[in-house]
N, C-alpha and C positions, 0 to 999 in steps of 0.2 A: 880543475887545478887551481885556478885563481880564486875561486870562492873558498877553498880550503886555507889558502894563505891569508886571505883577508879575515876568515873567521878566527884563525890562530892569532893574528894581530889584534883583533877586537878583544879576544880573550885575555891577551897579555896586558892590554891597556885597562881592561876592566879589573884585573887583579891588582895592576899597579895604582889604580885610583882606590881600591879597597885598602891597600897597605901603605898609603901616603903618609900616615902618621906613625909609621913603624921606625925603627932606629936607622934603617938603611934608606927610607925615604922613597919617594915615587920613582926617581930614575933607577935606583938601585933594585927595586922589586920589578921594574920593567925589564932591565937588563937580565936579571936573574930568571924572570919567567920566559924571556926570549930564549935563553940557553937551555934551562930545564923546562919542562912542560909547565903550563899555567896552573894546571890542576895541583900539582905537586906543591909548587909555590903558595897557592891558595891555602892549602892545609898547613903549610909551614908558617905562614902569616898568622893563622889562627892561634899558633902556639907562641908567637912573639908579643911582647908587650910594647905598648906605644912608648916613644921616648919621652922622659919627664923632662918638662921645662923648669927654668929657674923658678917660675911663679909657683908651680906645683910643689917644689921643694919647699919654699917658703911657707906655704899653707900648711905642709905637713910639720915643719919645725913649729909653727905658731900652735898647731893643735897639741904638740907635745908640751909646750910651755904653759898651757892653760891651768889655771889655779883649781884647787880642789872645790873651792866654793864657785857654783855655777853663776851667781849673780856678781861676783867680783870681777871688775874689768881690768885687763892687765895692760 
């Protein structure tokens, strides 16, 4: 009985570590996987995109502003 609870907790933590860069973060994934089974949450995380940071948005905007001429610096 105790081994099953420990195995469930280890699976929850493993799924939470895998989903730590998702939108709900480590603690959200851990709580959600403790309530719902970790297997279901794992497949749900595969469908979620990681949260975009401010730096990623800036790089994306800079790529859009690039000139038509590759050698020209902006």
